[in-house]
PyMOL Python script that loads the backbone (N, CA, C, O; Angstrom):
from pymol import cmd

cmd.read_pdbstr("""\
ATOM      1  N   UNK A   1      38.477   9.330  -1.979  1.00  0.00           N
ATOM      2  CA  UNK A   1      38.031   9.152  -3.018  1.00  0.00           C
ATOM      3  C   UNK A   1      36.708   8.236  -2.009  1.00  0.00           C
ATOM      4  O   UNK A   1      35.920   7.455  -2.541  1.00  0.00           O
ATOM      5  N   UNK A   2      36.711   8.510  -0.702  1.00  0.00           N
ATOM      6  CA  UNK A   2      35.459   7.448   0.082  1.00  0.00           C
ATOM      7  C   UNK A   2      34.247   8.475   0.160  1.00  0.00           C
ATOM      8  O   UNK A   2      33.028   8.334   0.052  1.00  0.00           O
ATOM      9  N   UNK A   3      35.209   9.743   0.429  1.00  0.00           N
ATOM     10  CA  UNK A   3      34.305  11.159   0.910  1.00  0.00           C
ATOM     11  C   UNK A   3      32.978  11.420  -0.235  1.00  0.00           C
ATOM     12  O   UNK A   3      31.862  11.765   0.154  1.00  0.00           O
ATOM     13  N   UNK A   4      33.165  11.294  -1.039  1.00  0.00           N
ATOM     14  CA  UNK A   4      32.210  11.532  -2.220  1.00  0.00           C
ATOM     15  C   UNK A   4      30.805  10.189  -1.955  1.00  0.00           C
ATOM     16  O   UNK A   4      29.603  10.439  -1.869  1.00  0.00           O
ATOM     17  N   UNK A   5      31.362   9.012  -1.889  1.00  0.00           N
ATOM     18  CA  UNK A   5      30.544   7.636  -1.486  1.00  0.00           C
ATOM     19  C   UNK A   5      29.703   8.037  -0.205  1.00  0.00           C
ATOM     20  O   UNK A   5      28.473   7.986  -0.210  1.00  0.00           O
ATOM     21  N   UNK A   6      30.539   8.490   1.031  1.00  0.00           N
ATOM     22  CA  UNK A   6      29.910   8.575   2.293  1.00  0.00           C
ATOM     23  C   UNK A   6      28.810  10.021   2.215  1.00  0.00           C
ATOM     24  O   UNK A   6      27.703  10.067   2.753  1.00  0.00           O
ATOM     25  N   UNK A   7      29.312  10.896   1.578  1.00  0.00           N
ATOM     26  CA  UNK A   7      28.165  12.196   1.064  1.00  0.00           C
ATOM     27  C   UNK A   7      26.927  11.384   0.400  1.00  0.00           C
ATOM     28  O   UNK A   7      25.869  11.406   1.029  1.00  0.00           O
ATOM     29  N   UNK A   8      26.974  10.746  -0.695  1.00  0.00           N
ATOM     30  CA  UNK A   8      25.965  10.010  -1.198  1.00  0.00           C
ATOM     31  C   UNK A   8      25.318   9.287  -0.340  1.00  0.00           C
ATOM     32  O   UNK A   8      24.110   9.511  -0.425  1.00  0.00           O
ATOM     33  N   UNK A   9      25.620   8.417   0.553  1.00  0.00           N
ATOM     34  CA  UNK A   9      24.853   7.673   1.326  1.00  0.00           C
ATOM     35  C   UNK A   9      24.699   8.401   2.176  1.00  0.00           C
ATOM     36  O   UNK A   9      24.542   7.731   3.196  1.00  0.00           O
ATOM     37  N   UNK A  10      24.621   9.887   2.482  1.00  0.00           N
ATOM     38  CA  UNK A  10      24.184  10.278   4.037  1.00  0.00           C
ATOM     39  C   UNK A  10      22.904  10.898   3.247  1.00  0.00           C
ATOM     40  O   UNK A  10      21.759  10.838   3.694  1.00  0.00           O
ATOM     41  N   UNK A  11      23.309  11.587   1.836  1.00  0.00           N
ATOM     42  CA  UNK A  11      22.048  12.347   0.921  1.00  0.00           C
ATOM     43  C   UNK A  11      20.975  11.505   1.133  1.00  0.00           C
ATOM     44  O   UNK A  11      20.047  11.933   1.820  1.00  0.00           O
ATOM     45  N   UNK A  12      20.916  10.242   0.615  1.00  0.00           N
ATOM     46  CA  UNK A  12      20.347   9.171   0.268  1.00  0.00           C
ATOM     47  C   UNK A  12      19.256   8.908   1.585  1.00  0.00           C
ATOM     48  O   UNK A  12      18.025   8.896   1.556  1.00  0.00           O
ATOM     49  N   UNK A  13      20.167   8.709   2.717  1.00  0.00           N
ATOM     50  CA  UNK A  13      19.038   8.401   3.552  1.00  0.00           C
ATOM     51  C   UNK A  13      18.513   9.623   4.343  1.00  0.00           C
ATOM     52  O   UNK A  13      17.660   9.394   5.200  1.00  0.00           O
ATOM     53  N   UNK A  14      18.924  10.885   4.152  1.00  0.00           N
ATOM     54  CA  UNK A  14      18.465  11.999   4.567  1.00  0.00           C
ATOM     55  C   UNK A  14      17.396  11.823   3.928  1.00  0.00           C
ATOM     56  O   UNK A  14      16.389  11.494   4.555  1.00  0.00           O
ATOM     57  N   UNK A  15      17.345  12.018   2.360  1.00  0.00           N
ATOM     58  CA  UNK A  15      16.112  12.200   1.398  1.00  0.00           C
ATOM     59  C   UNK A  15      14.821  11.137   1.465  1.00  0.00           C
ATOM     60  O   UNK A  15      13.703  11.431   1.040  1.00  0.00           O
ATOM     61  N   UNK A  16      15.197   9.738   2.124  1.00  0.00           N
ATOM     62  CA  UNK A  16      14.361   8.596   2.652  1.00  0.00           C
ATOM     63  C   UNK A  16      13.573   9.195   3.497  1.00  0.00           C
ATOM     64  O   UNK A  16      12.356   9.286   3.337  1.00  0.00           O
ATOM     65  N   UNK A  17      14.417   9.799   4.781  1.00  0.00           N
ATOM     66  CA  UNK A  17      13.739  10.080   5.531  1.00  0.00           C
ATOM     67  C   UNK A  17      12.324  10.964   5.457  1.00  0.00           C
ATOM     68  O   UNK A  17      11.265  10.724   6.036  1.00  0.00           O
ATOM     69  N   UNK A  18      12.694  12.205   4.438  1.00  0.00           N
ATOM     70  CA  UNK A  18      11.729  13.263   4.180  1.00  0.00           C
ATOM     71  C   UNK A  18      10.529  12.337   3.281  1.00  0.00           C
ATOM     72  O   UNK A  18       9.323  12.485   3.480  1.00  0.00           O
ATOM     73  N   UNK A  19      11.026  11.496   2.400  1.00  0.00           N
ATOM     74  CA  UNK A  19       9.713  10.962   1.575  1.00  0.00           C
ATOM     75  C   UNK A  19       8.949   9.813   2.646  1.00  0.00           C
ATOM     76  O   UNK A  19       7.958   9.130   2.386  1.00  0.00           O
ATOM     77  N   UNK A  20       9.578   9.834   3.652  1.00  0.00           N
ATOM     78  CA  UNK A  20       8.932   8.867   4.416  1.00  0.00           C
ATOM     79  C   UNK A  20       7.610   9.784   5.257  1.00  0.00           C
ATOM     80  O   UNK A  20       6.397   9.591   5.178  1.00  0.00           O
ATOM     81  N   UNK A  21       8.264  10.685   5.955  1.00  0.00           N
ATOM     82  CA  UNK A  21       7.588  11.862   6.655  1.00  0.00           C
ATOM     83  C   UNK A  21       6.500  12.503   5.710  1.00  0.00           C
ATOM     84  O   UNK A  21       5.362  12.720   6.125  1.00  0.00           O
ATOM     85  N   UNK A  22       6.816  12.738   4.686  1.00  0.00           N
ATOM     86  CA  UNK A  22       6.218  13.390   3.903  1.00  0.00           C
ATOM     87  C   UNK A  22       4.422  12.685   3.695  1.00  0.00           C
ATOM     88  O   UNK A  22       3.370  13.323   3.735  1.00  0.00           O
ATOM     89  N   UNK A  23       4.587  11.456   3.515  1.00  0.00           N
ATOM     90  CA  UNK A  23       3.558  10.705   3.324  1.00  0.00           C
ATOM     91  C   UNK A  23       2.230  10.648   4.566  1.00  0.00           C
ATOM     92  O   UNK A  23       1.193  10.029   4.326  1.00  0.00           O
ATOM     93  N   UNK A  24       2.429  11.300   5.737  1.00  0.00           N
ATOM     94  CA  UNK A  24       1.803  11.282   6.965  1.00  0.00           C
ATOM     95  C   UNK A  24       1.156  12.602   6.518  1.00  0.00           C
ATOM     96  O   UNK A  24       0.104  12.733   7.145  1.00  0.00           O
ATOM     97  N   UNK A  25       1.310  13.351   5.911  1.00  0.00           N
ATOM     98  CA  UNK A  25       0.163  14.254   5.385  1.00  0.00           C
ATOM     99  C   UNK A  25      -1.056  14.220   4.625  1.00  0.00           C
ATOM    100  O   UNK A  25      -1.935  15.074   4.502  1.00  0.00           O
ATOM    101  N   UNK A  26      -0.970  13.374   4.269  1.00  0.00           N
ATOM    102  CA  UNK A  26      -2.150  12.605   3.333  1.00  0.00           C
ATOM    103  C   UNK A  26      -3.597  12.724   4.664  1.00  0.00           C
ATOM    104  O   UNK A  26      -3.615  12.161   5.759  1.00  0.00           O
ATOM    105  N   UNK A  27      -4.823  13.774   3.977  1.00  0.00           N
ATOM    106  CA  UNK A  27      -5.596  13.800   4.847  1.00  0.00           C
ATOM    107  C   UNK A  27      -6.117  12.673   5.656  1.00  0.00           C
ATOM    108  O   UNK A  27      -6.555  12.741   6.805  1.00  0.00           O
ATOM    109  N   UNK A  28      -5.946  10.983   4.439  1.00  0.00           N
ATOM    110  CA  UNK A  28      -6.656  10.007   4.782  1.00  0.00           C
ATOM    111  C   UNK A  28      -5.921   9.306   6.298  1.00  0.00           C
ATOM    112  O   UNK A  28      -6.504   8.867   7.290  1.00  0.00           O
ATOM    113  N   UNK A  29      -4.134   9.427   5.952  1.00  0.00           N
ATOM    114  CA  UNK A  29      -3.578   9.086   7.033  1.00  0.00           C
ATOM    115  C   UNK A  29      -3.862  10.141   8.209  1.00  0.00           C
ATOM    116  O   UNK A  29      -3.878   9.740   9.373  1.00  0.00           O
ATOM    117  N   UNK A  30      -4.033  11.166   7.974  1.00  0.00           N
ATOM    118  CA  UNK A  30      -4.182  12.461   9.469  1.00  0.00           C
ATOM    119  C   UNK A  30      -5.189  11.985  10.245  1.00  0.00           C
ATOM    120  O   UNK A  30      -5.047  11.691  11.432  1.00  0.00           O
ATOM    121  N   UNK A  31      -6.401  11.878   9.508  1.00  0.00           N
ATOM    122  CA  UNK A  31      -7.852  11.358  10.170  1.00  0.00           C
ATOM    123  C   UNK A  31      -7.569   9.932  11.077  1.00  0.00           C
ATOM    124  O   UNK A  31      -7.995   9.794  12.224  1.00  0.00           O
ATOM    125  N   UNK A  32      -6.862   9.016  10.430  1.00  0.00           N
ATOM    126  CA  UNK A  32      -7.142   7.434  10.959  1.00  0.00           C
ATOM    127  C   UNK A  32      -6.145   7.803  11.937  1.00  0.00           C
ATOM    128  O   UNK A  32      -6.468   7.503  13.086  1.00  0.00           O
ATOM    129  N   UNK A  33      -4.477   8.645  11.743  1.00  0.00           N
ATOM    130  CA  UNK A  33      -3.788   8.697  12.755  1.00  0.00           C
ATOM    131  C   UNK A  33      -4.400   9.392  14.200  1.00  0.00           C
ATOM    132  O   UNK A  33      -4.154   8.912  15.307  1.00  0.00           O
ATOM    133  N   UNK A  34      -5.271  10.653  13.976  1.00  0.00           N
ATOM    134  CA  UNK A  34      -6.057  11.452  14.831  1.00  0.00           C
ATOM    135  C   UNK A  34      -6.814  10.699  15.469  1.00  0.00           C
ATOM    136  O   UNK A  34      -6.747  10.821  16.692  1.00  0.00           O
ATOM    137  N   UNK A  35      -7.916   9.537  14.846  1.00  0.00           N
ATOM    138  CA  UNK A  35      -8.822   9.020  15.520  1.00  0.00           C
ATOM    139  C   UNK A  35      -8.321   8.014  16.256  1.00  0.00           C
ATOM    140  O   UNK A  35      -8.791   8.042  17.393  1.00  0.00           O
ATOM    141  N   UNK A  36      -7.400   6.953  16.037  1.00  0.00           N
ATOM    142  CA  UNK A  36      -6.165   6.379  17.130  1.00  0.00           C
ATOM    143  C   UNK A  36      -6.131   7.046  18.482  1.00  0.00           C
ATOM    144  O   UNK A  36      -6.315   6.586  19.610  1.00  0.00           O
ATOM    145  N   UNK A  37      -5.851   8.231  18.064  1.00  0.00           N
ATOM    146  CA  UNK A  37      -5.411   9.495  18.992  1.00  0.00           C
ATOM    147  C   UNK A  37      -6.208   9.627  20.295  1.00  0.00           C
ATOM    148  O   UNK A  37      -6.017   9.289  21.463  1.00  0.00           O
ATOM    149  N   UNK A  38      -7.279  10.323  19.552  1.00  0.00           N
ATOM    150  CA  UNK A  38      -8.559  10.847  19.492  1.00  0.00           C
ATOM    151  C   UNK A  38      -9.151   9.609  20.872  1.00  0.00           C
ATOM    152  O   UNK A  38      -9.380   9.897  22.046  1.00  0.00           O
ATOM    153  N   UNK A  39      -9.234   8.618  20.389  1.00  0.00           N
ATOM    154  CA  UNK A  39      -9.605   7.222  21.106  1.00  0.00           C
ATOM    155  C   UNK A  39      -8.556   7.070  22.234  1.00  0.00           C
ATOM    156  O   UNK A  39      -9.089   7.459  23.273  1.00  0.00           O
ATOM    157  N   UNK A  40      -7.705   6.800  22.385  1.00  0.00           N
ATOM    158  CA  UNK A  40      -7.029   7.286  23.299  1.00  0.00           C
ATOM    159  C   UNK A  40      -6.632   8.036  24.574  1.00  0.00           C
ATOM    160  O   UNK A  40      -6.322   7.677  25.710  1.00  0.00           O
ATOM    161  N   UNK A  41      -6.731   8.961  24.087  1.00  0.00           N
ATOM    162  CA  UNK A  41      -6.713  10.599  24.779  1.00  0.00           C
ATOM    163  C   UNK A  41      -7.819  10.509  25.508  1.00  0.00           C
ATOM    164  O   UNK A  41      -7.721  10.423  26.732  1.00  0.00           O
ATOM    165  N   UNK A  42      -9.309  10.514  24.748  1.00  0.00           N
ATOM    166  CA  UNK A  42     -10.376  10.797  25.569  1.00  0.00           C
ATOM    167  C   UNK A  42     -11.285   9.400  26.175  1.00  0.00           C
ATOM    168  O   UNK A  42     -12.343   9.261  26.789  1.00  0.00           O
ATOM    169  N   UNK A  43     -10.351   8.591  25.690  1.00  0.00           N
ATOM    170  CA  UNK A  43     -10.818   7.472  26.925  1.00  0.00           C
ATOM    171  C   UNK A  43     -12.034   6.590  26.150  1.00  0.00           C
ATOM    172  O   UNK A  43     -13.015   6.183  26.773  1.00  0.00           O
ATOM    173  N   UNK A  44     -11.868   6.389  24.939  1.00  0.00           N
ATOM    174  CA  UNK A  44     -12.791   5.105  24.465  1.00  0.00           C
ATOM    175  C   UNK A  44     -13.574   6.095  23.183  1.00  0.00           C
ATOM    176  O   UNK A  44     -13.556   7.326  23.154  1.00  0.00           O
ATOM    177  N   UNK A  45     -14.058   5.439  22.450  1.00  0.00           N
ATOM    178  CA  UNK A  45     -14.881   6.064  20.980  1.00  0.00           C
ATOM    179  C   UNK A  45     -15.960   6.692  21.388  1.00  0.00           C
ATOM    180  O   UNK A  45     -16.233   7.636  20.647  1.00  0.00           O
ATOM    181  N   UNK A  46     -16.929   6.501  22.563  1.00  0.00           N
ATOM    182  CA  UNK A  46     -18.248   6.847  23.238  1.00  0.00           C
ATOM    183  C   UNK A  46     -17.674   8.328  23.207  1.00  0.00           C
ATOM    184  O   UNK A  46     -18.064   9.076  22.311  1.00  0.00           O
ATOM    185  N   UNK A  47     -16.467   8.923  24.458  1.00  0.00           N
ATOM    186  CA  UNK A  47     -15.828  10.363  24.366  1.00  0.00           C
ATOM    187  C   UNK A  47     -15.508  10.712  23.423  1.00  0.00           C
ATOM    188  O   UNK A  47     -15.054  11.806  23.757  1.00  0.00           O
ATOM    189  N   UNK A  48     -15.308  10.620  21.969  1.00  0.00           N
ATOM    190  CA  UNK A  48     -15.091  11.335  20.641  1.00  0.00           C
ATOM    191  C   UNK A  48     -15.994  12.081  20.450  1.00  0.00           C
ATOM    192  O   UNK A  48     -17.089  11.528  20.356  1.00  0.00           O
ATOM    193  N   UNK A  49     -15.977  13.070  20.360  1.00  0.00           N
ATOM    194  CA  UNK A  49     -16.557  14.511  19.923  1.00  0.00           C
ATOM    195  C   UNK A  49     -16.688  14.696  18.128  1.00  0.00           C
ATOM    196  O   UNK A  49     -17.682  14.874  17.424  1.00  0.00           O
ATOM    197  N   UNK A  50     -15.403  14.581  17.820  1.00  0.00           N
ATOM    198  CA  UNK A  50     -15.071  14.871  16.049  1.00  0.00           C
ATOM    199  C   UNK A  50     -13.628  14.853  15.907  1.00  0.00           C
ATOM    200  O   UNK A  50     -12.729  15.188  16.679  1.00  0.00           O
ATOM    201  N   UNK A  51     -13.626  14.402  14.789  1.00  0.00           N
ATOM    202  CA  UNK A  51     -11.717  14.065  14.481  1.00  0.00           C
ATOM    203  C   UNK A  51     -11.807  14.240  13.275  1.00  0.00           C
ATOM    204  O   UNK A  51     -12.571  13.683  12.487  1.00  0.00           O
ATOM    205  N   UNK A  52     -10.681  15.372  12.996  1.00  0.00           N
ATOM    206  CA  UNK A  52     -10.502  16.100  11.513  1.00  0.00           C
ATOM    207  C   UNK A  52      -9.226  15.587  11.120  1.00  0.00           C
ATOM    208  O   UNK A  52      -8.575  14.785  11.789  1.00  0.00           O
ATOM    209  N   UNK A  53      -8.793  16.197   9.727  1.00  0.00           N
ATOM    210  CA  UNK A  53      -7.467  15.804   9.492  1.00  0.00           C
ATOM    211  C   UNK A  53      -6.247  16.803  10.441  1.00  0.00           C
ATOM    212  O   UNK A  53      -5.045  16.610  10.622  1.00  0.00           O
ATOM    213  N   UNK A  54      -7.024  17.738  10.843  1.00  0.00           N
ATOM    214  CA  UNK A  54      -6.134  18.861  12.043  1.00  0.00           C
ATOM    215  C   UNK A  54      -6.117  18.383  13.484  1.00  0.00           C
ATOM    216  O   UNK A  54      -5.199  18.721  14.231  1.00  0.00           O
ATOM    217  N   UNK A  55      -7.012  17.682  13.850  1.00  0.00           N
ATOM    218  CA  UNK A  55      -6.957  16.939  15.283  1.00  0.00           C
ATOM    219  C   UNK A  55      -8.413  16.463  15.573  1.00  0.00           C
ATOM    220  O   UNK A  55      -9.135  15.871  14.771  1.00  0.00           O
ATOM    221  N   UNK A  56      -8.725  16.814  16.838  1.00  0.00           N
ATOM    222  CA  UNK A  56      -9.727  15.521  17.366  1.00  0.00           C
ATOM    223  C   UNK A  56     -10.545  16.673  18.431  1.00  0.00           C
ATOM    224  O   UNK A  56      -9.954  17.723  18.678  1.00  0.00           O
ATOM    225  N   UNK A  57     -11.545  16.488  18.871  1.00  0.00           N
ATOM    226  CA  UNK A  57     -12.360  16.593  20.209  1.00  0.00           C
ATOM    227  C   UNK A  57     -12.996  15.698  20.880  1.00  0.00           C
ATOM    228  O   UNK A  57     -13.647  14.725  20.497  1.00  0.00           O
ATOM    229  N   UNK A  58     -12.681  16.233  22.268  1.00  0.00           N
ATOM    230  CA  UNK A  58     -13.348  15.001  23.197  1.00  0.00           C
ATOM    231  C   UNK A  58     -14.735  15.599  23.553  1.00  0.00           C
ATOM    232  O   UNK A  58     -14.843  16.805  23.329  1.00  0.00           O
ATOM    233  N   UNK A  59     -15.760  14.992  24.043  1.00  0.00           N
ATOM    234  CA  UNK A  59     -17.068  14.949  24.203  1.00  0.00           C
ATOM    235  C   UNK A  59     -16.782  15.681  25.845  1.00  0.00           C
ATOM    236  O   UNK A  59     -15.941  15.156  26.576  1.00  0.00           O
ATOM    237  N   UNK A  60     -17.339  16.565  26.179  1.00  0.00           N
ATOM    238  CA  UNK A  60     -17.165  17.286  27.538  1.00  0.00           C
ATOM    239  C   UNK A  60     -18.703  17.253  28.055  1.00  0.00           C
ATOM    240  O   UNK A  60     -19.655  17.368  27.284  1.00  0.00           O
ATOM    241  N   UNK A  61     -18.819  17.088  29.404  1.00  0.00           N
ATOM    242  CA  UNK A  61     -19.543  17.171  30.560  1.00  0.00           C
ATOM    243  C   UNK A  61     -20.515  18.570  30.436  1.00  0.00           C
ATOM    244  O   UNK A  61     -20.305  19.563  31.133  1.00  0.00           O
ATOM    245  N   UNK A  62     -21.372  18.500  29.651  1.00  0.00           N
ATOM    246  CA  UNK A  62     -21.858  19.965  29.690  1.00  0.00           C
ATOM    247  C   UNK A  62     -23.279  20.143  30.353  1.00  0.00           C
ATOM    248  O   UNK A  62     -23.781  21.263  30.446  1.00  0.00           O
TER     249      UNK A  62
END
""", "prot")
cmd.dss("prot")
cmd.show_as("cartoon", "prot")
cmd.util.cbc("prot")
cmd.orient("prot")
């Protein structure tokens, strides 16, 4: 009788993880996350060329 309860608990935990991850795909959340990452990777906001929901580009010395 304990096995169905354990299986149900594991299913609930696994679905909770999916719901939390699916919220990250929102365009606004993606741009915000990419902006934070771009500022760190590019070395400051003055070095960021472009940020989109797909990624970012750093300014280069041209």
